[in-house]
N, C-alpha and C positions, 0 to 999 in steps of 0.2 A: 743633215737630219731630215730634211724635207723629203728625201727619197724614201725614207721609211714611213712617211706619213706622220711624223712627229714634229710639231711646231712648239717651240719652247715658249713663245709668247702666249699661245692658247693654253698651254699647260699651266703657266703661272696664273693666268686669268681664272682658269677653272679651280686652281688651288686656292686662290684668294676668295672666290665665290663660295667654295666649299667651307673655308674657314669662317667666313661671315655667316653663312647659313648655320654652321655648327654653333657659333657663339649665340646667335639669335635664338635658336631652338633651345640651347642650354639655359639661356636667360629667361625666356618667356614660356616655353612649353614644358620643360622638364620639371621645374619646381611645382607647378600645380598638379602634374601627374604624380610626382612623388608624394605630395601632400595627400592626394586622393588615395593612393596606394597605402600610405601609412594609416590614414583614417580607417580604411576598410580593414586593414590588418588589426588595428586596435579594436574595432567593432567585433571582428571574428574572435579575437582573444577574450573579450568581455563576454561574448555569447557562450564561448566554451566554458569559461569560469562559471557563468550563470547556470549552464546546463549541468555542470558537476555539482553545484550547490543544490539544484533542484533534485538531482538524482539522490544525493545524500538525504535530503529532506524527505523524499518519497520513501526511501528505505527505512528511515526512522519512523515515519508514520505507519508503514506496513508492519514494522516490528511492534509498535505500540498497539496497533489493531489486533495483531495475533495475541499479544499478552492480554488485552482486554477480553478477547474472545475466550481464551483459556480460563481466565478468572470467571467469566460469566458461565461457562460450561461447568466449572468446578462448583460454583454457587448453585447452579441448577441441579447438579447431581446431589449436593448436600440437602437441598430442599426436597428433592425427590425421596432421598433416604429418610428424611424426617417425616414426610407425609406417609410413606410406607410403614414406618415404625408406629406412627399414630394410628394408622388404619389397623395394623396388627393388634395393637393394644386395645382398640375399640372392639375389634372382632373377638378377641379373647374375653373381653368384658361381656359382650353380648352372649357369647357361648356359655360363659359361667352363669349369667343371669338366666338363660334359657334352661340350663341344667338344673339350677336351683328351683325354678318354677316347675319344671317337669317332675323333679323329685317331690316337691310339695304336692303337686297334683296327684302323683302316684301314691303318696302317703294318704292323701284324702280319699282316693279311690279305694285303697286297701282298708281304710277305716270304714268306709261305707259298705264295702263287701263284708267286712267282719260284723258290722251292725246288722246287716241283712241276714247274715248266716245265724247270728244269735237270736234274732227275732223270728226266724223261720223254724 
């Protein structure tokens, strides 16, 4: 086997060293790495859950805001209609009062004209 550059003793030594290195790494390096990976995985999962909850809460708040906005608009429209109705009523009242006053004044003027014509 020497002719091929293969030494059985060296191979066994390398194999034993590799096995020792594998065991040492598995014992001391892999568990902390796995723990760190699992911790980060859990943190990511928690963050994703939190993000989903926040998104739901955001949608709920947006829906509530739209509902409140619609209610406020409806209330404002009702108030505007009420104000317009009151203004129309007041305007009609003012017009009626003005008509009555003008009619009274016209009657007074007609009486004065009639008196002047009788006296003339």
